[in-house]
TISE-17805 format. One record per residue (C-alpha): residue in one letter; y, x, z. Coordinates in pm, 1 decimal. Each point is the difference from the previous one (the first is absolute). Layout:
BEGIN
<site residu="A" Y="Y" X="X" Z="Z"/>
...
% end
This chain:
BEGIN
<site residu="X" Y="15849.3" X="8448.1" Z="22116.6"/>
<site residu="X" Y="239.3" X="-224.7" Z="187.1"/>
<site residu="X" Y="50.0" X="40.0" Z="373.0"/>
<site residu="X" Y="-119.1" X="-305.7" Z="189.9"/>
<site residu="X" Y="-167.1" X="-164.1" Z="-304.6"/>
<site residu="X" Y="-323.3" X="28.2" Z="-195.6"/>
<site residu="X" Y="44.5" X="49.6" Z="-372.5"/>
<site residu="X" Y="-154.1" X="-227.2" Z="-264.5"/>
<site residu="X" Y="78.2" X="88.1" Z="-359.3"/>
<site residu="X" Y="41.6" X="-188.8" Z="-325.1"/>
<site residu="X" Y="99.2" X="83.6" Z="-356.8"/>
<site residu="X" Y="309.9" X="-171.6" Z="-147.0"/>
<site residu="X" Y="-161.9" X="-87.7" Z="-331.6"/>
<site residu="X" Y="23.8" X="-193.0" Z="-322.8"/>
<site residu="X" Y="-294.8" X="-80.4" Z="-224.3"/>
<site residu="X" Y="-2.3" X="28.5" Z="-378.5"/>
<site residu="X" Y="-292.2" X="-170.3" Z="-179.1"/>
<site residu="X" Y="-58.9" X="141.6" Z="-352.2"/>
<site residu="X" Y="-237.7" X="-287.7" Z="-67.3"/>
<site residu="X" Y="-189.8" X="-262.2" Z="199.0"/>
<site residu="X" Y="-279.0" X="-17.0" Z="-257.0"/>
<site residu="X" Y="-326.9" X="143.5" Z="131.9"/>
<site residu="X" Y="-354.1" X="18.4" Z="-128.4"/>
<site residu="X" Y="-142.2" X="-42.4" Z="349.3"/>
<site residu="X" Y="-48.4" X="-351.4" Z="134.3"/>
<site residu="X" Y="-13.0" X="42.4" Z="377.4"/>
<site residu="X" Y="-70.1" X="-342.6" Z="149.4"/>
<site residu="X" Y="270.5" X="37.7" Z="268.0"/>
<site residu="X" Y="279.2" X="132.5" Z="-230.6"/>
<site residu="X" Y="344.5" X="-161.6" Z="-3.1"/>
<site residu="X" Y="151.9" X="264.8" Z="-227.6"/>
<site residu="X" Y="-171.9" X="14.0" Z="-339.4"/>
<site residu="X" Y="37.2" X="-185.3" Z="-331.2"/>
<site residu="X" Y="-243.6" X="8.6" Z="-290.4"/>
<site residu="X" Y="19.7" X="301.7" Z="-233.6"/>
<site residu="X" Y="236.2" X="-70.9" Z="-288.0"/>
<site residu="X" Y="180.1" X="-276.3" Z="194.9"/>
<site residu="X" Y="283.1" X="208.5" Z="148.1"/>
<site residu="X" Y="315.1" X="157.9" Z="-139.2"/>
<site residu="X" Y="21.4" X="359.4" Z="122.1"/>
<site residu="X" Y="296.6" X="120.6" Z="196.9"/>
<site residu="X" Y="237.0" X="199.7" Z="-222.6"/>
<site residu="X" Y="193.0" X="308.6" Z="109.1"/>
<site residu="X" Y="326.7" X="-187.0" Z="-55.8"/>
<site residu="X" Y="-113.4" X="-281.3" Z="229.0"/>
<site residu="X" Y="-113.4" X="250.0" Z="263.8"/>
<site residu="X" Y="333.1" X="185.2" Z="-17.0"/>
<site residu="X" Y="190.7" X="-325.3" Z="44.3"/>
<site residu="X" Y="-213.5" X="-90.5" Z="301.1"/>
<site residu="X" Y="39.3" X="344.5" Z="161.3"/>
<site residu="X" Y="367.5" X="57.8" Z="-55.9"/>
<site residu="X" Y="121.8" X="-238.2" Z="278.8"/>
<site residu="X" Y="-247.4" X="159.2" Z="240.2"/>
<site residu="X" Y="169.7" X="341.1" Z="-16.4"/>
<site residu="X" Y="249.7" X="-110.8" Z="263.9"/>
<site residu="X" Y="-239.0" X="-204.9" Z="214.7"/>
<site residu="X" Y="-201.3" X="273.4" Z="172.7"/>
<site residu="X" Y="-314.8" X="-50.3" Z="-204.1"/>
<site residu="X" Y="-198.3" X="326.2" Z="-11.2"/>
<site residu="X" Y="-347.6" X="-72.9" Z="-133.7"/>
<site residu="X" Y="-74.3" X="-156.0" Z="-337.6"/>
<site residu="X" Y="-358.2" X="-123.2" Z="2.9"/>
<site residu="X" Y="-147.1" X="-11.9" Z="-348.7"/>
<site residu="X" Y="-268.9" X="-266.3" Z="47.0"/>
<site residu="X" Y="-189.0" X="-109.1" Z="-307.9"/>
<site residu="X" Y="-281.1" X="-212.9" Z="-121.6"/>
<site residu="X" Y="-268.9" X="203.7" Z="-171.1"/>
<site residu="X" Y="-62.5" X="47.8" Z="-371.5"/>
<site residu="X" Y="-363.7" X="84.0" Z="-81.8"/>
<site residu="X" Y="-54.7" X="373.8" Z="-50.2"/>
<site residu="X" Y="-138.2" X="-62.5" Z="-350.8"/>
<site residu="X" Y="260.4" X="-249.7" Z="-110.7"/>
<site residu="X" Y="245.8" X="104.2" Z="-278.2"/>
<site residu="X" Y="287.3" X="-91.5" Z="234.4"/>
<site residu="X" Y="-111.6" X="245.0" Z="269.7"/>
<site residu="X" Y="212.8" X="286.0" Z="-133.3"/>
<site residu="X" Y="319.3" X="-206.8" Z="-41.2"/>
<site residu="X" Y="-59.2" X="-146.5" Z="344.4"/>
<site residu="X" Y="-28.9" X="341.9" Z="157.8"/>
<site residu="X" Y="306.8" X="129.3" Z="-182.2"/>
<site residu="X" Y="200.4" X="-303.4" Z="125.9"/>
<site residu="X" Y="-101.8" X="86.4" Z="356.7"/>
<site residu="X" Y="93.4" X="365.4" Z="-49.7"/>
<site residu="X" Y="338.2" X="-94.4" Z="-149.9"/>
<site residu="X" Y="76.4" X="-240.8" Z="284.9"/>
<site residu="X" Y="-69.7" X="274.3" Z="251.7"/>
<site residu="X" Y="224.7" X="238.7" Z="-190.8"/>
<site residu="X" Y="273.9" X="-265.1" Z="-16.2"/>
<site residu="X" Y="-21.1" X="-60.9" Z="374.6"/>
<site residu="X" Y="36.4" X="374.5" Z="63.9"/>
<site residu="X" Y="301.3" X="35.2" Z="-228.4"/>
<site residu="X" Y="165.3" X="-291.2" Z="182.7"/>
<site residu="X" Y="-46.2" X="174.0" Z="334.8"/>
<site residu="X" Y="-305.5" X="-180.6" Z="137.3"/>
<site residu="X" Y="-341.6" X="131.2" Z="105.8"/>
<site residu="X" Y="-293.1" X="-146.1" Z="-196.4"/>
<site residu="X" Y="-344.3" X="-86.2" Z="138.7"/>
<site residu="X" Y="-259.7" X="-130.3" Z="-245.9"/>
<site residu="X" Y="-299.3" X="-225.9" Z="63.0"/>
<site residu="X" Y="-145.8" X="-108.5" Z="-332.8"/>
<site residu="X" Y="-374.7" X="-19.6" Z="62.9"/>
<site residu="X" Y="-256.5" X="269.6" Z="-80.0"/>
<site residu="X" Y="138.5" X="265.8" Z="-236.7"/>
<site residu="X" Y="-151.2" X="278.6" Z="-205.6"/>
<site residu="X" Y="25.4" X="347.6" Z="149.7"/>
<site residu="X" Y="250.8" X="103.1" Z="-266.8"/>
<site residu="X" Y="205.2" X="-314.2" Z="63.5"/>
<site residu="X" Y="17.4" X="74.0" Z="371.3"/>
<site residu="X" Y="101.4" X="359.7" Z="-72.0"/>
<site residu="X" Y="283.3" X="-107.8" Z="-226.3"/>
<site residu="X" Y="126.3" X="-266.2" Z="237.8"/>
<site residu="X" Y="8.1" X="255.7" Z="275.0"/>
<site residu="X" Y="297.7" X="160.2" Z="-175.7"/>
<site residu="X" Y="212.3" X="-315.6" Z="39.5"/>
<site residu="X" Y="-122.4" X="-144.9" Z="329.4"/>
<site residu="X" Y="53.8" X="124.6" Z="350.0"/>
<site residu="X" Y="-318.9" X="-182.6" Z="106.8"/>
<site residu="X" Y="-260.1" X="-228.2" Z="-147.1"/>
<site residu="X" Y="-251.4" X="-254.8" Z="125.5"/>
<site residu="X" Y="-310.6" X="-205.7" Z="-55.6"/>
<site residu="X" Y="-167.8" X="-236.2" Z="240.7"/>
<site residu="X" Y="-364.1" X="100.6" Z="64.2"/>
<site residu="X" Y="-44.5" X="-362.1" Z="120.3"/>
<site residu="X" Y="-367.6" X="3.7" Z="115.6"/>
<site residu="X" Y="-283.5" X="233.8" Z="-87.9"/>
<site residu="X" Y="-273.1" X="-259.1" Z="40.9"/>
<site residu="X" Y="-151.1" X="-94.5" Z="-343.6"/>
<site residu="X" Y="-69.6" X="-356.1" Z="119.1"/>
<site residu="X" Y="351.0" X="-112.3" Z="-94.8"/>
<site residu="X" Y="-87.6" X="64.9" Z="-366.6"/>
<site residu="X" Y="-224.9" X="-302.7" Z="22.8"/>
<site residu="X" Y="276.1" X="-218.6" Z="142.0"/>
<site residu="X" Y="379.3" X="51.4" Z="-13.4"/>
<site residu="X" Y="-24.2" X="307.3" Z="-229.0"/>
<site residu="X" Y="-264.1" X="-137.5" Z="-234.0"/>
<site residu="X" Y="245.9" X="2.3" Z="-289.7"/>
<site residu="X" Y="197.5" X="309.8" Z="100.3"/>
<site residu="X" Y="-144.2" X="310.2" Z="-166.7"/>
<site residu="X" Y="253.7" X="241.0" Z="149.0"/>
<site residu="X" Y="-92.6" X="-103.3" Z="354.9"/>
<site residu="X" Y="-326.3" X="194.0" Z="-13.1"/>
<site residu="X" Y="13.7" X="194.3" Z="329.7"/>
<site residu="X" Y="-109.8" X="332.8" Z="-141.8"/>
<site residu="X" Y="275.3" X="-16.8" Z="-262.9"/>
<site residu="X" Y="268.5" X="-54.1" Z="258.6"/>
<site residu="X" Y="-139.3" X="264.5" Z="234.6"/>
<site residu="X" Y="12.5" X="241.1" Z="-293.4"/>
<site residu="X" Y="372.4" X="-68.3" Z="-26.5"/>
<site residu="X" Y="48.4" X="119.9" Z="356.9"/>
<site residu="X" Y="-196.4" X="314.4" Z="-83.3"/>
<site residu="X" Y="204.4" X="69.0" Z="-311.2"/>
<site residu="X" Y="325.5" X="-57.0" Z="188.6"/>
<site residu="X" Y="-115.7" X="260.6" Z="247.2"/>
<site residu="X" Y="-92.5" X="247.4" Z="-271.1"/>
<site residu="X" Y="341.3" X="-49.7" Z="-164.3"/>
<site residu="X" Y="192.6" X="29.6" Z="326.3"/>
<site residu="X" Y="153.8" X="-348.2" Z="-17.0"/>
<site residu="X" Y="130.8" X="-146.2" Z="327.7"/>
<site residu="X" Y="-203.3" X="-318.6" Z="3.4"/>
<site residu="X" Y="-1.0" X="-347.8" Z="152.1"/>
<site residu="X" Y="-318.6" X="-202.1" Z="12.3"/>
<site residu="X" Y="-130.1" X="-285.2" Z="211.9"/>
<site residu="X" Y="-238.7" X="-282.9" Z="76.0"/>
<site residu="X" Y="8.5" X="-365.5" Z="-99.3"/>
<site residu="X" Y="-130.1" X="-201.2" Z="292.2"/>
<site residu="X" Y="-173.4" X="-334.9" Z="8.0"/>
<site residu="X" Y="-169.8" X="0.5" Z="-338.0"/>
<site residu="X" Y="-351.5" X="-44.8" Z="141.7"/>
<site residu="X" Y="-55.1" X="351.0" Z="128.8"/>
<site residu="X" Y="-151.1" X="80.2" Z="339.1"/>
<site residu="X" Y="144.0" X="204.7" Z="285.8"/>
<site residu="X" Y="-232.6" X="282.5" Z="-93.5"/>
<site residu="X" Y="123.3" X="-19.1" Z="-360.9"/>
<site residu="X" Y="352.6" X="55.4" Z="126.9"/>
<site residu="X" Y="-105.1" X="295.8" Z="210.0"/>
<site residu="X" Y="-187.6" X="150.1" Z="-294.6"/>
<site residu="X" Y="308.8" X="-31.1" Z="-222.8"/>
<site residu="X" Y="221.7" X="156.3" Z="262.4"/>
<site residu="X" Y="-244.9" X="284.9" Z="48.1"/>
<site residu="X" Y="-7.8" X="62.2" Z="-373.6"/>
<site residu="X" Y="381.5" X="29.1" Z="-1.1"/>
<site residu="X" Y="-19.7" X="233.5" Z="301.5"/>
<site residu="X" Y="-259.5" X="223.5" Z="-173.2"/>
<site residu="X" Y="206.1" X="20.9" Z="-318.4"/>
<site residu="X" Y="308.4" X="89.8" Z="201.7"/>
<site residu="X" Y="-195.2" X="265.7" Z="188.0"/>
<site residu="X" Y="-71.7" X="172.0" Z="-331.9"/>
<site residu="X" Y="352.8" X="-20.0" Z="-151.0"/>
<site residu="X" Y="246.5" X="-106.6" Z="272.0"/>
<site residu="X" Y="183.8" X="-230.0" Z="-241.7"/>
<site residu="X" Y="-22.6" X="-350.2" Z="152.3"/>
<site residu="X" Y="342.0" X="-72.5" Z="146.8"/>
<site residu="X" Y="-52.7" X="-364.6" Z="88.7"/>
<site residu="X" Y="-267.6" X="-270.1" Z="13.6"/>
<site residu="X" Y="92.6" X="-365.1" Z="-50.1"/>
<site residu="X" Y="-192.8" X="-267.3" Z="192.7"/>
<site residu="X" Y="59.7" X="-309.1" Z="-216.4"/>
<site residu="X" Y="-129.3" X="-332.9" Z="127.4"/>
<site residu="X" Y="-99.9" X="-263.6" Z="-252.7"/>
<site residu="X" Y="269.0" X="-268.9" Z="0.8"/>
<site residu="X" Y="-69.4" X="-301.0" Z="-228.7"/>
<site residu="X" Y="245.8" X="-62.2" Z="-282.4"/>
<site residu="X" Y="60.9" X="-282.8" Z="-242.3"/>
<site residu="X" Y="-132.0" X="176.0" Z="-313.3"/>
<site residu="X" Y="-335.6" X="128.0" Z="123.7"/>
<site residu="X" Y="-337.7" X="-153.6" Z="-86.8"/>
<site residu="X" Y="-197.6" X="108.2" Z="305.4"/>
<site residu="X" Y="27.2" X="-235.8" Z="298.9"/>
<site residu="X" Y="-54.9" X="260.8" Z="268.7"/>
<site residu="X" Y="182.8" X="-42.8" Z="330.8"/>
<site residu="X" Y="282.6" X="222.8" Z="119.5"/>
<site residu="X" Y="-112.0" X="307.7" Z="186.9"/>
<site residu="X" Y="29.3" X="-44.6" Z="373.4"/>
<site residu="X" Y="312.6" X="174.1" Z="143.0"/>
<site residu="X" Y="-187.3" X="76.8" Z="319.9"/>
<site residu="X" Y="-276.8" X="162.4" Z="-204.6"/>
<site residu="X" Y="265.7" X="205.6" Z="-180.5"/>
<site residu="X" Y="109.0" X="139.0" Z="341.1"/>
<site residu="X" Y="-360.8" X="108.8" Z="55.5"/>
<site residu="X" Y="-17.6" X="164.6" Z="-344.2"/>
<site residu="X" Y="324.1" X="189.3" Z="75.6"/>
<site residu="X" Y="-155.4" X="135.7" Z="319.4"/>
<site residu="X" Y="-316.2" X="106.2" Z="-185.7"/>
<site residu="X" Y="200.4" X="164.8" Z="-277.7"/>
<site residu="X" Y="206.1" X="191.7" Z="251.1"/>
<site residu="X" Y="-324.6" X="140.8" Z="144.0"/>
<site residu="X" Y="-151.1" X="89.7" Z="-336.8"/>
<site residu="X" Y="307.1" X="148.6" Z="-171.9"/>
<site residu="X" Y="187.9" X="311.6" Z="111.7"/>
<site residu="X" Y="339.8" X="-60.2" Z="166.0"/>
<site residu="X" Y="194.6" X="143.9" Z="-293.6"/>
<site residu="X" Y="-108.8" X="-294.8" Z="-220.9"/>
<site residu="X" Y="240.9" X="-289.6" Z="40.0"/>
<site residu="X" Y="-150.6" X="-345.7" Z="53.8"/>
<site residu="X" Y="189.5" X="-264.1" Z="-194.0"/>
<site residu="X" Y="-1.1" X="-373.6" Z="59.0"/>
<site residu="X" Y="193.3" X="-270.2" Z="-195.7"/>
<site residu="X" Y="269.2" X="-171.8" Z="214.6"/>
<site residu="X" Y="24.3" X="-300.3" Z="-232.9"/>
<site residu="X" Y="-365.2" X="-94.9" Z="63.6"/>
<site residu="X" Y="17.9" X="4.8" Z="380.2"/>
<site residu="X" Y="176.7" X="-187.8" Z="274.2"/>
<site residu="X" Y="230.0" X="202.8" Z="225.9"/>
<site residu="X" Y="-251.3" X="-9.1" Z="284.9"/>
<site residu="X" Y="-291.3" X="126.1" Z="-214.5"/>
<site residu="X" Y="226.1" X="260.3" Z="-157.9"/>
<site residu="X" Y="78.3" X="140.9" Z="343.4"/>
<site residu="X" Y="-366.0" X="-8.7" Z="96.0"/>
<site residu="X" Y="-82.5" X="206.8" Z="-310.6"/>
<site residu="X" Y="269.0" X="252.0" Z="93.4"/>
<site residu="X" Y="-144.5" X="27.6" Z="349.2"/>
<site residu="X" Y="-346.9" X="58.0" Z="-152.3"/>
<site residu="X" Y="124.9" X="293.9" Z="-211.8"/>
<site residu="X" Y="180.3" X="-122.2" Z="-313.0"/>
<site residu="X" Y="297.2" X="221.2" Z="-84.6"/>
<site residu="X" Y="154.6" X="-132.1" Z="-322.2"/>
<site residu="X" Y="100.6" X="-328.5" Z="-165.0"/>
<site residu="X" Y="-12.6" X="114.8" Z="-361.2"/>
<site residu="X" Y="250.0" X="-83.9" Z="-271.0"/>
<site residu="X" Y="239.8" X="-278.7" Z="89.5"/>
<site residu="X" Y="190.0" X="-152.0" Z="-291.7"/>
<site residu="X" Y="105.7" X="-332.4" Z="-157.0"/>
<site residu="X" Y="-353.8" X="-107.4" Z="-100.6"/>
<site residu="X" Y="-361.2" X="83.0" Z="83.7"/>
<site residu="X" Y="-148.0" X="-0.4" Z="-350.7"/>
<site residu="X" Y="-358.7" X="3.1" Z="129.4"/>
<site residu="X" Y="60.9" X="-287.6" Z="246.0"/>
<site residu="X" Y="287.2" X="-193.7" Z="-159.0"/>
<site residu="X" Y="-48.1" X="-298.6" Z="232.5"/>
<site residu="X" Y="94.5" X="213.7" Z="300.8"/>
<site residu="X" Y="360.2" X="127.0" Z="-14.8"/>
<site residu="X" Y="85.6" X="325.4" Z="166.3"/>
<site residu="X" Y="206.5" X="-29.1" Z="317.2"/>
<site residu="X" Y="357.5" X="127.7" Z="-15.3"/>
<site residu="X" Y="2.1" X="352.5" Z="143.3"/>
<site residu="X" Y="285.8" X="-80.9" Z="236.0"/>
<site residu="X" Y="-179.6" X="-297.9" Z="152.0"/>
<site residu="X" Y="-321.9" X="194.7" Z="20.3"/>
<site residu="X" Y="180.1" X="289.2" Z="170.7"/>
<site residu="X" Y="135.8" X="-241.1" Z="262.1"/>
<site residu="X" Y="-345.9" X="-139.3" Z="79.7"/>
<site residu="X" Y="-138.2" X="351.5" Z="34.1"/>
<site residu="X" Y="292.7" X="123.8" Z="207.9"/>
<site residu="X" Y="-58.3" X="-272.8" Z="258.1"/>
<site residu="X" Y="-350.3" X="137.2" Z="41.3"/>
<site residu="X" Y="113.9" X="361.9" Z="34.2"/>
<site residu="X" Y="-49.8" X="108.4" Z="-363.4"/>
<site residu="X" Y="253.3" X="150.3" Z="-237.4"/>
<site residu="X" Y="-37.3" X="-84.0" Z="-368.8"/>
<site residu="X" Y="82.3" X="309.2" Z="-205.7"/>
<site residu="X" Y="6.7" X="40.1" Z="-381.7"/>
<site residu="X" Y="-211.7" X="272.2" Z="-154.0"/>
<site residu="X" Y="-67.5" X="152.0" Z="-339.3"/>
<site residu="X" Y="-305.9" X="-82.5" Z="-213.3"/>
<site residu="X" Y="-120.3" X="358.7" Z="51.1"/>
<site residu="X" Y="-67.0" X="123.2" Z="352.8"/>
<site residu="X" Y="161.5" X="329.2" Z="111.3"/>
<site residu="X" Y="-325.0" X="197.1" Z="17.5"/>
<site residu="X" Y="-53.2" X="-57.3" Z="-373.1"/>
<site residu="X" Y="343.3" X="87.3" Z="-139.3"/>
<site residu="X" Y="-104.4" X="353.5" Z="-86.6"/>
<site residu="X" Y="-279.2" X="-139.5" Z="-217.1"/>
<site residu="X" Y="263.7" X="-131.0" Z="-244.1"/>
<site residu="X" Y="171.1" X="174.1" Z="-290.8"/>
<site residu="X" Y="332.0" X="165.8" Z="71.8"/>
<site residu="X" Y="192.9" X="-280.7" Z="-173.5"/>
<site residu="X" Y="-178.8" X="-267.1" Z="199.9"/>
<site residu="X" Y="50.6" X="198.4" Z="319.7"/>
<site residu="X" Y="372.6" X="6.1" Z="-76.7"/>
<site residu="X" Y="8.1" X="-380.4" Z="-40.3"/>
<site residu="X" Y="-187.7" X="-44.1" Z="327.5"/>
<site residu="X" Y="229.8" X="236.1" Z="189.1"/>
<site residu="X" Y="305.7" X="-193.4" Z="-115.9"/>
<site residu="X" Y="-148.9" X="-321.7" Z="136.9"/>
<site residu="X" Y="-109.5" X="162.4" Z="326.6"/>
<site residu="X" Y="356.3" X="129.8" Z="51.6"/>
<site residu="X" Y="130.5" X="-348.0" Z="-71.5"/>
<site residu="X" Y="-232.2" X="-155.5" Z="255.8"/>
<site residu="X" Y="120.8" X="245.3" Z="263.3"/>
<site residu="X" Y="359.6" X="-109.0" Z="-67.8"/>
<site residu="X" Y="-82.0" X="-370.5" Z="12.0"/>
<site residu="X" Y="-223.1" X="23.6" Z="306.9"/>
<site residu="X" Y="119.3" X="295.8" Z="211.5"/>
<site residu="X" Y="-173.9" X="-146.2" Z="306.6"/>
<site residu="X" Y="-343.3" X="57.6" Z="-164.6"/>
<site residu="X" Y="-137.6" X="350.3" Z="-6.6"/>
<site residu="X" Y="-167.2" X="18.4" Z="-340.2"/>
<site residu="X" Y="-269.2" X="271.3" Z="-32.0"/>
<site residu="X" Y="60.6" X="281.5" Z="-243.9"/>
<site residu="X" Y="-231.4" X="89.4" Z="-288.2"/>
<site residu="X" Y="-302.0" X="192.1" Z="120.4"/>
<site residu="X" Y="-163.8" X="254.7" Z="-222.5"/>
<site residu="X" Y="-366.3" X="-87.3" Z="-35.6"/>
<site residu="X" Y="-280.0" X="236.1" Z="-90.8"/>
<site residu="X" Y="-152.3" X="-280.8" Z="-209.8"/>
<site residu="X" Y="292.3" X="-11.9" Z="-239.6"/>
<site residu="X" Y="-85.8" X="55.5" Z="-363.0"/>
% end
């Protein structure tokens, strides 16, 4: 920690998108293109994009992809491209984190070997959204996504999940979803952070739903902090909030601002703030913005020895860059697999 300041963390990140094509048609999506209408990212293109970042303090490479149907002939090439991108990021000195929609158990197990953490938004457990915004989104079936959290726990994968807010769910729906996350974490101890993502209208979406109320987000943060154990970080997106509402969320219990990079691929109409400017706003309110790794210290021993080595190198680097911040050391967990 930093004497005289409260710490708020973020991940210096860059996003690689293997493909924007997706067989889901979520009514609020500003990310997807139709299957077969996108040219996939090549390894050469990815390497060219990553090379300049090696000297810019970027740590996390988020592999964020549209989804290829599990039964489609392109599913295997799609998965191999994701795996190869993770491997490339590692060889170039970065730490990969993959969020590519629901995966098979074997796919998750294989990606564990080249990711320091993984993620999937639970979104909302209520089935009513399958009659509205998720009517044409087969992989948004709540039970399917909850199963992913279970499998991640069984496999010992440090995991990020979260809620999408303002899609037509009720307050009780949000509480039910948070409680489901808490129960899964109680069994496996693998949820490192929960994202609270407010719906923010974009230019590409079909659904005409209003933006989620920032004041209501503050209330959800407070509820989440009561439902979830303190070791689970609560993440809010700084590009979707005014400075005043951001500070209110921090006061209510939010602890992290997620990956900050050149572009928010999920919400492309809302640019990320520059970390230096954001740090200044927070500093004036008594907060210190500190970079972190995409895997939290208590989960480092869950990783393979080679991944642990890569994480240690970055943790040592952070200590050199930010000597005023006392970064926690890796903690051996009895839940490690």
